[in-house]
FISEMAR-362398 format. One record per residue (C-alpha): residue number from 1; residue in one letter; chain; x, y, z. Coordinates in nm, 3 decimals. Layout:
BEGIN
MARTOR  num  residu  chaine       xx       yy       zz
MARTOR  NUM       A       A        X        Y        Z
...
// end
This chain:
BEGIN
MARTOR  num  residu  chaine       xx       yy       zz
MARTOR    1       X       A    4.797   -3.998    4.031
MARTOR    2       X       A    4.779   -3.737    3.762
MARTOR    3       X       A    4.857   -3.985    3.488
MARTOR    4       X       A    4.591   -4.223    3.613
MARTOR    5       X       A    4.325   -3.958    3.632
MARTOR    6       X       A    4.379   -3.821    3.283
MARTOR    7       X       A    4.193   -4.105    3.103
MARTOR    8       X       A    3.902   -4.063    3.340
MARTOR    9       X       A    3.891   -3.693    3.266
MARTOR   10       X       A    3.884   -3.759    2.895
MARTOR   11       X       A    3.607   -4.014    2.935
MARTOR   12       X       A    3.404   -3.773    3.142
MARTOR   13       X       A    3.440   -3.495    2.887
MARTOR   14       X       A    3.325   -3.710    2.595
MARTOR   15       X       A    2.951   -3.718    2.681
MARTOR   16       X       A    2.954   -3.344    2.735
MARTOR   17       X       A    3.092   -3.278    2.388
MARTOR   18       X       A    2.840   -3.519    2.239
MARTOR   19       X       A    2.557   -3.343    2.417
MARTOR   20       X       A    2.678   -3.005    2.290
MARTOR   21       X       A    2.676   -3.133    1.933
MARTOR   22       X       A    2.325   -3.271    1.969
MARTOR   23       X       A    2.183   -2.940    2.089
MARTOR   24       X       A    2.260   -2.746    1.769
MARTOR   25       X       A    2.036   -2.943    1.529
MARTOR   26       X       A    1.752   -2.914    1.776
MARTOR   27       X       A    1.797   -2.537    1.785
MARTOR   28       X       A    1.802   -2.516    1.405
MARTOR   29       X       A    1.488   -2.724    1.371
MARTOR   30       X       A    1.314   -2.509    1.628
MARTOR   31       X       A    1.421   -2.197    1.437
MARTOR   32       X       A    1.279   -2.333    1.112
MARTOR   33       X       A    0.961   -2.421    1.299
MARTOR   34       X       A    0.931   -2.061    1.416
MARTOR   35       X       A    0.991   -1.943    1.059
MARTOR   36       X       A    0.711   -2.168    0.938
MARTOR   37       X       A    0.472   -2.048    1.209
MARTOR   38       X       A    0.545   -1.684    1.129
MARTOR   39       X       A    0.512   -1.738    0.753
MARTOR   40       X       A    0.181   -1.922    0.793
MARTOR   41       X       A    0.046   -1.648    1.019
MARTOR   42       X       A    0.149   -1.382    0.768
MARTOR   43       X       A   -0.005   -1.570    0.474
MARTOR   44       X       A   -0.324   -1.630    0.669
MARTOR   45       X       A   -0.342   -1.266    0.777
MARTOR   46       X       A   -0.290   -1.124    0.428
MARTOR   47       X       A   -0.540   -1.370    0.279
MARTOR   48       X       A   -0.810   -1.289    0.534
MARTOR   49       X       A   -0.745   -0.914    0.501
MARTOR   50       X       A   -0.786   -0.934    0.123
MARTOR   51       X       A   -1.116   -1.119    0.160
MARTOR   52       X       A   -1.231   -0.865    0.419
MARTOR   53       X       A   -1.154   -0.566    0.198
MARTOR   54       X       A   -1.339   -0.723   -0.094
MARTOR   55       X       A   -1.640   -0.790    0.131
MARTOR   56       X       A   -1.648   -0.428    0.241
MARTOR   57       X       A   -1.615   -0.314   -0.119
MARTOR   58       X       A   -1.902   -0.546   -0.216
MARTOR   59       X       A   -2.114   -0.392    0.060
MARTOR   60       X       A   -2.051   -0.040   -0.071
MARTOR   61       X       A   -2.127   -0.140   -0.431
MARTOR   62       X       A   -2.446   -0.322   -0.329
MARTOR   63       X       A   -2.577   -0.020   -0.138
MARTOR   64       X       A   -2.486    0.218   -0.420
MARTOR   65       X       A   -2.681    0.011   -0.674
MARTOR   66       X       A   -2.996   -0.027   -0.464
MARTOR   67       X       A   -3.255    0.195   -0.300
MARTOR   68       X       A   -3.158    0.080    0.049
MARTOR   69       X       A   -3.147    0.391    0.273
MARTOR   70       X       A   -2.916    0.227    0.528
MARTOR   71       X       A   -2.557    0.337    0.575
MARTOR   72       X       A   -2.274    0.097    0.497
MARTOR   73       X       A   -2.193    0.039    0.867
MARTOR   74       X       A   -2.548   -0.083    0.926
MARTOR   75       X       A   -2.508   -0.386    0.700
MARTOR   76       X       A   -2.398   -0.731    0.814
MARTOR   77       X       A   -2.166   -0.770    0.515
MARTOR   78       X       A   -1.961   -0.465    0.607
MARTOR   79       X       A   -1.928   -0.572    0.970
MARTOR   80       X       A   -1.831   -0.921    0.865
MARTOR   81       X       A   -1.557   -0.771    0.650
MARTOR   82       X       A   -1.448   -0.546    0.936
MARTOR   83       X       A   -1.414   -0.837    1.179
MARTOR   84       X       A   -1.221   -1.038    0.923
MARTOR   85       X       A   -0.996   -0.737    0.863
MARTOR   86       X       A   -0.917   -0.713    1.236
MARTOR   87       X       A   -0.847   -1.087    1.246
MARTOR   88       X       A   -0.616   -1.063    0.945
MARTOR   89       X       A   -0.423   -0.768    1.086
MARTOR   90       X       A   -0.379   -0.951    1.416
MARTOR   91       X       A   -0.238   -1.248    1.226
MARTOR   92       X       A    0.011   -1.030    1.040
MARTOR   93       X       A    0.102   -0.845    1.360
MARTOR   94       X       A    0.169   -1.166    1.553
MARTOR   95       X       A    0.376   -1.313    1.267
MARTOR   96       X       A    0.649   -1.055    1.330
MARTOR   97       X       A    0.710   -1.205    1.674
MARTOR   98       X       A    0.802   -1.549    1.533
MARTOR   99       X       A    0.984   -1.500    1.202
MARTOR  100       X       A    1.252   -1.253    1.089
MARTOR  101       X       A    1.141   -0.920    0.951
MARTOR  102       X       A    1.298   -0.982    0.609
MARTOR  103       X       A    1.087   -1.297    0.570
MARTOR  104       X       A    0.749   -1.153    0.674
MARTOR  105       X       A    0.748   -0.831    0.470
MARTOR  106       X       A    0.768   -0.983    0.116
MARTOR  107       X       A    0.477   -1.215    0.198
MARTOR  108       X       A    0.238   -0.923    0.150
MARTOR  109       X       A    0.229   -1.038   -0.214
MARTOR  110       X       A   -0.030   -1.292   -0.094
MARTOR  111       X       A   -0.289   -1.014   -0.062
MARTOR  112       X       A   -0.228   -0.909   -0.424
MARTOR  113       X       A   -0.263   -1.272   -0.541
MARTOR  114       X       A   -0.585   -1.318   -0.342
MARTOR  115       X       A   -0.736   -0.995   -0.474
MARTOR  116       X       A   -0.659   -1.098   -0.833
MARTOR  117       X       A   -0.815   -1.443   -0.788
MARTOR  118       X       A   -1.125   -1.301   -0.616
MARTOR  119       X       A   -1.162   -1.045   -0.896
MARTOR  120       X       A   -1.147   -1.316   -1.163
MARTOR  121       X       A   -1.389   -1.549   -0.982
MARTOR  122       X       A   -1.654   -1.286   -0.912
MARTOR  123       X       A   -1.627   -1.111   -1.248
MARTOR  124       X       A   -1.972   -1.020   -1.380
MARTOR  125       X       A   -1.902   -1.017   -1.751
MARTOR  126       X       A   -1.925   -1.333   -1.958
MARTOR  127       X       A   -1.638   -1.414   -2.189
MARTOR  128       X       A   -1.561   -1.689   -2.429
MARTOR  129       X       A   -1.285   -1.925   -2.309
MARTOR  130       X       A   -1.026   -1.798   -2.558
MARTOR  131       X       A   -1.112   -1.434   -2.494
MARTOR  132       X       A   -1.112   -1.488   -2.117
MARTOR  133       X       A   -0.770   -1.654   -2.127
MARTOR  134       X       A   -0.629   -1.382   -2.352
MARTOR  135       X       A   -0.766   -1.110   -2.130
MARTOR  136       X       A   -0.638   -1.256   -1.802
MARTOR  137       X       A   -0.322   -1.430   -1.918
MARTOR  138       X       A   -0.104   -1.173   -1.740
MARTOR  139       X       A   -0.293   -1.227   -1.416
MARTOR  140       X       A   -0.244   -1.605   -1.434
MARTOR  141       X       A    0.126   -1.570   -1.514
MARTOR  142       X       A    0.168   -1.311   -1.238
MARTOR  143       X       A   -0.007   -1.531   -0.982
MARTOR  144       X       A    0.215   -1.825   -1.076
MARTOR  145       X       A    0.532   -1.618   -1.045
MARTOR  146       X       A    0.420   -1.469   -0.714
MARTOR  147       X       A    0.350   -1.818   -0.574
MARTOR  148       X       A    0.694   -1.939   -0.685
MARTOR  149       X       A    0.857   -1.631   -0.534
MARTOR  150       X       A    0.668   -1.684   -0.206
MARTOR  151       X       A    0.784   -2.047   -0.191
MARTOR  152       X       A    1.147   -1.941   -0.239
MARTOR  153       X       A    1.109   -1.673    0.027
MARTOR  154       X       A    0.976   -1.919    0.284
MARTOR  155       X       A    1.232   -2.187    0.196
MARTOR  156       X       A    1.545   -1.971    0.183
MARTOR  157       X       A    1.442   -1.696    0.424
MARTOR  158       X       A    1.680   -1.581    0.700
MARTOR  159       X       A    1.694   -1.801    1.006
MARTOR  160       X       A    1.804   -1.551    1.270
MARTOR  161       X       A    1.600   -1.561    1.591
MARTOR  162       X       A    1.646   -1.347    1.898
MARTOR  163       X       A    1.425   -1.280    2.197
MARTOR  164       X       A    1.276   -0.936    2.173
MARTOR  165       X       A    1.373   -0.823    2.520
MARTOR  166       X       A    1.414   -0.459    2.613
MARTOR  167       X       A    1.787   -0.508    2.653
MARTOR  168       X       A    1.834   -0.657    2.306
MARTOR  169       X       A    1.620   -0.393    2.136
MARTOR  170       X       A    1.809   -0.113    2.311
MARTOR  171       X       A    2.140   -0.265    2.204
MARTOR  172       X       A    2.027   -0.280    1.840
MARTOR  173       X       A    1.890    0.072    1.858
MARTOR  174       X       A    2.224    0.227    1.952
MARTOR  175       X       A    2.439    0.010    1.727
MARTOR  176       X       A    2.649    0.194    1.471
MARTOR  177       X       A    2.508    0.013    1.160
MARTOR  178       X       A    2.154    0.118    1.248
MARTOR  179       X       A    2.258    0.472    1.341
MARTOR  180       X       A    2.433    0.508    1.007
MARTOR  181       X       A    2.128    0.365    0.829
MARTOR  182       X       A    1.899    0.608    1.012
MARTOR  183       X       A    2.122    0.903    0.919
MARTOR  184       X       A    2.111    0.811    0.549
MARTOR  185       X       A    1.735    0.750    0.564
MARTOR  186       X       A    1.665    1.084    0.734
MARTOR  187       X       A    1.873    1.272    0.474
MARTOR  188       X       A    1.698    1.097    0.184
MARTOR  189       X       A    1.356    1.150    0.342
MARTOR  190       X       A    1.418    1.522    0.392
MARTOR  191       X       A    1.537    1.564    0.032
MARTOR  192       X       A    1.234    1.380   -0.105
MARTOR  193       X       A    1.000    1.580    0.116
MARTOR  194       X       A    1.160    1.905   -0.002
MARTOR  195       X       A    1.118    1.819   -0.369
MARTOR  196       X       A    0.763    1.696   -0.308
MARTOR  197       X       A    0.641    1.995   -0.107
MARTOR  198       X       A    0.849    2.284   -0.242
MARTOR  199       X       A    0.925    2.177   -0.601
MARTOR  200       X       A    0.588    2.007   -0.664
MARTOR  201       X       A    0.763    1.685   -0.769
MARTOR  202       X       A    0.451    1.476   -0.721
MARTOR  203       X       A    0.583    1.175   -0.910
MARTOR  204       X       A    0.464    0.834   -0.801
MARTOR  205       X       A    0.819    0.719   -0.722
MARTOR  206       X       A    0.879    1.020   -0.496
MARTOR  207       X       A    0.557    0.974   -0.299
MARTOR  208       X       A    0.594    0.598   -0.264
MARTOR  209       X       A    0.958    0.633   -0.160
MARTOR  210       X       A    0.837    0.851    0.126
MARTOR  211       X       A    0.585    0.580    0.211
MARTOR  212       X       A    0.853    0.309    0.190
MARTOR  213       X       A    1.096    0.493    0.418
MARTOR  214       X       A    0.824    0.545    0.676
MARTOR  215       X       A    0.708    0.187    0.633
MARTOR  216       X       A    1.056    0.050    0.703
MARTOR  217       X       A    1.047    0.217    1.045
MARTOR  218       X       A    0.691    0.095    1.098
MARTOR  219       X       A    0.779   -0.271    1.050
MARTOR  220       X       A    1.090   -0.238    1.269
MARTOR  221       X       A    0.880   -0.102    1.555
MARTOR  222       X       A    0.599   -0.351    1.490
MARTOR  223       X       A    0.840   -0.644    1.531
MARTOR  224       X       A    0.978   -0.492    1.851
MARTOR  225       X       A    0.632   -0.433    2.001
MARTOR  226       X       A    0.496   -0.774    1.896
MARTOR  227       X       A    0.809   -0.955    2.016
MARTOR  228       X       A    0.805   -0.785    2.357
MARTOR  229       X       A    0.436   -0.870    2.401
MARTOR  230       X       A    0.504   -1.238    2.321
MARTOR  231       X       A    0.802   -1.247    2.560
MARTOR  232       X       A    0.583   -1.091    2.830
MARTOR  233       X       A    0.314   -1.354    2.773
MARTOR  234       X       A    0.579   -1.627    2.807
MARTOR  235       X       A    0.662   -1.504    3.158
MARTOR  236       X       A    0.933   -1.239    3.126
MARTOR  237       X       A    0.758   -0.903    3.162
MARTOR  238       X       A    0.882   -0.641    2.913
MARTOR  239       X       A    0.590   -0.398    2.913
MARTOR  240       X       A    0.730   -0.196    3.201
MARTOR  241       X       A    1.035   -0.090    3.000
MARTOR  242       X       A    1.047    0.262    2.845
MARTOR  243       X       A    1.173    0.123    2.514
MARTOR  244       X       A    0.839   -0.057    2.466
MARTOR  245       X       A    0.643    0.267    2.474
MARTOR  246       X       A    0.900    0.446    2.260
MARTOR  247       X       A    0.858    0.178    1.994
MARTOR  248       X       A    0.479    0.190    2.032
MARTOR  249       X       A    0.464    0.567    1.977
MARTOR  250       X       A    0.700    0.544    1.676
MARTOR  251       X       A    0.487    0.265    1.529
MARTOR  252       X       A    0.165    0.468    1.553
MARTOR  253       X       A    0.322    0.791    1.426
MARTOR  254       X       A    0.492    0.637    1.124
MARTOR  255       X       A    0.178    0.440    1.036
MARTOR  256       X       A   -0.034    0.758    1.041
MARTOR  257       X       A    0.206    0.955    0.820
MARTOR  258       X       A    0.241    0.656    0.589
MARTOR  259       X       A   -0.136    0.643    0.544
MARTOR  260       X       A   -0.139    1.018    0.474
MARTOR  261       X       A    0.110    0.992    0.188
MARTOR  262       X       A   -0.073    0.687    0.051
MARTOR  263       X       A   -0.398    0.883    0.047
MARTOR  264       X       A   -0.227    1.163   -0.147
MARTOR  265       X       A   -0.085    0.912   -0.395
MARTOR  266       X       A   -0.427    0.752   -0.447
MARTOR  267       X       A   -0.568    1.091   -0.549
MARTOR  268       X       A   -0.311    1.130   -0.827
MARTOR  269       X       A   -0.244    0.777   -0.956
MARTOR  270       X       A   -0.419    0.451   -1.028
MARTOR  271       X       A   -0.451    0.201   -0.742
MARTOR  272       X       A   -0.297   -0.081   -0.945
MARTOR  273       X       A    0.010    0.128   -1.019
MARTOR  274       X       A    0.039    0.222   -0.652
MARTOR  275       X       A    0.010   -0.144   -0.549
MARTOR  276       X       A    0.291   -0.266   -0.774
MARTOR  277       X       A    0.539    0.020   -0.726
MARTOR  278       X       A    0.459    0.050   -0.357
MARTOR  279       X       A    0.510   -0.321   -0.295
MARTOR  280       X       A    0.852   -0.319   -0.461
MARTOR  281       X       A    0.980   -0.007   -0.286
MARTOR  282       X       A    0.833   -0.090    0.056
MARTOR  283       X       A    0.967   -0.445    0.051
MARTOR  284       X       A    1.317   -0.336   -0.048
MARTOR  285       X       A    1.326   -0.066    0.222
MARTOR  286       X       A    1.188   -0.300    0.490
MARTOR  287       X       A    1.439   -0.577    0.409
MARTOR  288       X       A    1.722   -0.322    0.429
MARTOR  289       X       A    1.596   -0.200    0.767
MARTOR  290       X       A    1.557   -0.554    0.900
MARTOR  291       X       A    1.904   -0.653    0.783
MARTOR  292       X       A    2.051   -0.344    0.953
MARTOR  293       X       A    1.852   -0.336    1.277
MARTOR  294       X       A    1.789   -0.703    1.354
MARTOR  295       X       A    2.089   -0.841    1.157
MARTOR  296       X       A    1.862   -1.090    0.978
MARTOR  297       X       A    2.125   -1.220    0.735
MARTOR  298       X       A    2.408   -1.263    0.986
MARTOR  299       X       A    2.555   -1.612    0.952
MARTOR  300       X       A    2.363   -1.695    0.633
MARTOR  301       X       A    2.558   -1.853    0.346
MARTOR  302       X       A    2.576   -1.701    0.000
MARTOR  303       X       A    2.344   -1.962   -0.156
MARTOR  304       X       A    2.057   -1.884    0.081
MARTOR  305       X       A    2.099   -1.510    0.033
MARTOR  306       X       A    2.103   -1.543   -0.347
MARTOR  307       X       A    1.797   -1.770   -0.352
MARTOR  308       X       A    1.614   -1.532   -0.118
MARTOR  309       X       A    1.698   -1.239   -0.349
MARTOR  310       X       A    1.578   -1.444   -0.647
MARTOR  311       X       A    1.250   -1.514   -0.468
MARTOR  312       X       A    1.204   -1.141   -0.406
MARTOR  313       X       A    1.265   -1.058   -0.772
MARTOR  314       X       A    1.021   -1.325   -0.891
MARTOR  315       X       A    0.757   -1.200   -0.645
MARTOR  316       X       A    0.815   -0.843   -0.765
MARTOR  317       X       A    0.764   -0.949   -1.126
MARTOR  318       X       A    0.451   -1.144   -1.038
MARTOR  319       X       A    0.291   -0.851   -0.855
MARTOR  320       X       A    0.379   -0.618   -1.143
MARTOR  321       X       A    0.209   -0.849   -1.396
MARTOR  322       X       A   -0.099   -0.891   -1.179
MARTOR  323       X       A   -0.153   -0.519   -1.130
MARTOR  324       X       A   -0.069   -0.435   -1.491
MARTOR  325       X       A   -0.375   -0.625   -1.614
MARTOR  326       X       A   -0.625   -0.423   -1.413
MARTOR  327       X       A   -0.855   -0.178   -1.585
MARTOR  328       X       A   -0.791    0.187   -1.529
MARTOR  329       X       A   -1.102    0.359   -1.394
MARTOR  330       X       A   -1.249    0.631   -1.613
MARTOR  331       X       A   -1.293    0.943   -1.399
MARTOR  332       X       A   -1.633    1.110   -1.401
MARTOR  333       X       A   -1.617    1.472   -1.514
MARTOR  334       X       A   -1.902    1.678   -1.367
MARTOR  335       X       A   -1.853    1.960   -1.613
MARTOR  336       X       A   -1.804    1.993   -1.988
MARTOR  337       X       A   -1.464    1.892   -2.111
MARTOR  338       X       A   -1.291    2.145   -2.335
MARTOR  339       X       A   -1.058    1.890   -2.491
MARTOR  340       X       A   -1.237    1.903   -2.822
MARTOR  341       X       A   -1.222    2.280   -2.853
MARTOR  342       X       A   -0.923    2.396   -3.056
MARTOR  343       X       A   -0.685    2.630   -2.880
MARTOR  344       X       A   -0.829    2.557   -2.536
MARTOR  345       X       A   -0.628    2.420   -2.246
MARTOR  346       X       A   -0.703    2.068   -2.131
MARTOR  347       X       A   -0.875    2.070   -1.794
MARTOR  348       X       A   -0.632    1.808   -1.664
MARTOR  349       X       A   -0.316    1.985   -1.780
MARTOR  350       X       A   -0.084    2.019   -1.480
MARTOR  351       X       A   -0.371    1.957   -1.243
MARTOR  352       X       A   -0.545    2.288   -1.328
MARTOR  353       X       A   -0.917    2.269   -1.393
MARTOR  354       X       A   -1.026    2.495   -1.677
MARTOR  355       X       A   -1.354    2.657   -1.572
MARTOR  356       X       A   -1.551    2.945   -1.722
MARTOR  357       X       A   -1.517    3.280   -1.546
MARTOR  358       X       A   -1.820    3.346   -1.331
MARTOR  359       X       A   -1.736    3.703   -1.246
MARTOR  360       X       A   -1.835    3.830   -1.588
MARTOR  361       X       A   -2.133    3.622   -1.693
MARTOR  362       X       A   -2.316    3.301   -1.627
MARTOR  363       X       A   -2.155    2.988   -1.775
MARTOR  364       X       A   -2.278    2.635   -1.791
MARTOR  365       X       A   -2.109    2.371   -1.580
MARTOR  366       X       A   -1.955    2.595   -1.314
MARTOR  367       X       A   -1.891    2.425   -0.983
MARTOR  368       X       A   -1.803    2.730   -0.775
MARTOR  369       X       A   -2.017    2.866   -0.495
MARTOR  370       X       A   -2.192    3.181   -0.616
MARTOR  371       X       A   -2.430    3.265   -0.336
MARTOR  372       X       A   -2.324    3.629   -0.354
MARTOR  373       X       A   -2.427    3.652   -0.720
MARTOR  374       X       A   -2.806    3.612   -0.717
MARTOR  375       X       A   -2.853    3.791   -1.045
MARTOR  376       X       A   -2.711    3.506   -1.251
MARTOR  377       X       A   -2.977    3.266   -1.127
MARTOR  378       X       A   -3.269    3.485   -1.235
MARTOR  379       X       A   -3.419    3.393   -1.570
MARTOR  380       X       A   -3.296    3.602   -1.856
MARTOR  381       X       A   -3.550    3.843   -2.011
MARTOR  382       X       A   -3.553    3.933   -2.374
MARTOR  383       X       A   -3.613    4.294   -2.478
MARTOR  384       X       A   -3.963    4.355   -2.609
MARTOR  385       X       A   -3.968    4.552   -2.927
MARTOR  386       X       A   -4.299    4.706   -3.012
MARTOR  387       X       A   -4.407    4.726   -3.370
MARTOR  388       X       A   -4.389    5.067   -3.518
MARTOR  389       X       A   -4.621    5.145   -3.813
MARTOR  390       X       A   -4.498    5.373   -4.085
MARTOR  391       X       A   -4.698    5.646   -4.241
MARTOR  392       X       A   -4.812    5.423   -4.523
MARTOR  393       X       A   -4.941    5.148   -4.291
MARTOR  394       X       A   -4.648    4.915   -4.354
MARTOR  395       X       A   -4.532    4.751   -4.035
MARTOR  396       X       A   -4.162    4.769   -3.959
MARTOR  397       X       A   -3.984    4.453   -3.852
MARTOR  398       X       A   -3.922    4.416   -3.477
MARTOR  399       X       A   -3.554    4.364   -3.546
MARTOR  400       X       A   -3.298    4.457   -3.803
MARTOR  401       X       A   -3.115    4.210   -4.018
MARTOR  402       X       A   -2.760    4.320   -4.069
MARTOR  403       X       A   -2.599    4.203   -4.388
MARTOR  404       X       A   -2.227    4.156   -4.368
MARTOR  405       X       A   -2.018    4.197   -4.672
MARTOR  406       X       A   -1.729    3.971   -4.759
MARTOR  407       X       A   -1.485    4.234   -4.637
MARTOR  408       X       A   -1.645    4.232   -4.289
// end
């Protein structure tokens, strides 16, 4: 009995093993399909956002150069840019729910590429072909490198997919790799904040490292919130879990503080320099956070990891070349510069503006409020010297001419 049934058991187990083997390729193909959907959404979102920002900038420039009394928010161009900006941000936000975090973050190079192309197309100045190519050769090379890097990122990006349920997110949140990563990040953030606030170390790397560390937590929470919303739409409600609102509050808080440090950096440094350095630091920090929290590179072979790293480096180089070619804006100085005066301090030395002292006398170009000093705004009066006639009828001069000797 037992010997006769053993062949039947083996025959019955054969289709099951075959079916198990056939499921794995289907799962891999579906994972790559999700990667492609997420990458396309991210590319579309960054492209539309770049167009929207340029439309809003065009609206501001057009109003500034005309006599139109309307405000910028009363123009159709600005509102068109605003709606496109919302659409682009929604595309980027939804992309985190489909593809791994380490794949979506580096694709922000698309916005830099789009801004460079739009700037070249809508340039107002006329150049000869040779001069135009020489002037924008770095932009063309940077765009080409950024496109190649983006292709490598999409092709060799991590293929880890997990449903963003409340249980999975909670398990990742209390895992020891992420707790160790958070401890190191908090220590580094506190040290950078101490040197920035107390030691006045307002270097661009220090400020943008603060932005990058905050941004890494922002993208981690964004993926959690977007993934839980998508899972809820698919039928499994996750919005009633406390972890959803914890992630939502962390996302809003880190985004606000990140924007604050970016605003401070934009007051001290050029926007092109901020774009290149910020992209490199933010992408590296976000990939590290994604690899630690969501375990993006678990199960990936060495070839895919090396090609993904190569794509990141090529994209970094492309963004650096694109932003390096931009013109640095010349700041408008509303008062007289003392650079040309020998022995005088430069008004931009160490961020201190050299201004004349108003407490002693009136000086040209002062920007301080002097409402309590009305006497300096009254017109100056010259002393009237009456002519005095001598005894012989010769008039004396109204003033004396002092002759200085060589010794004086």
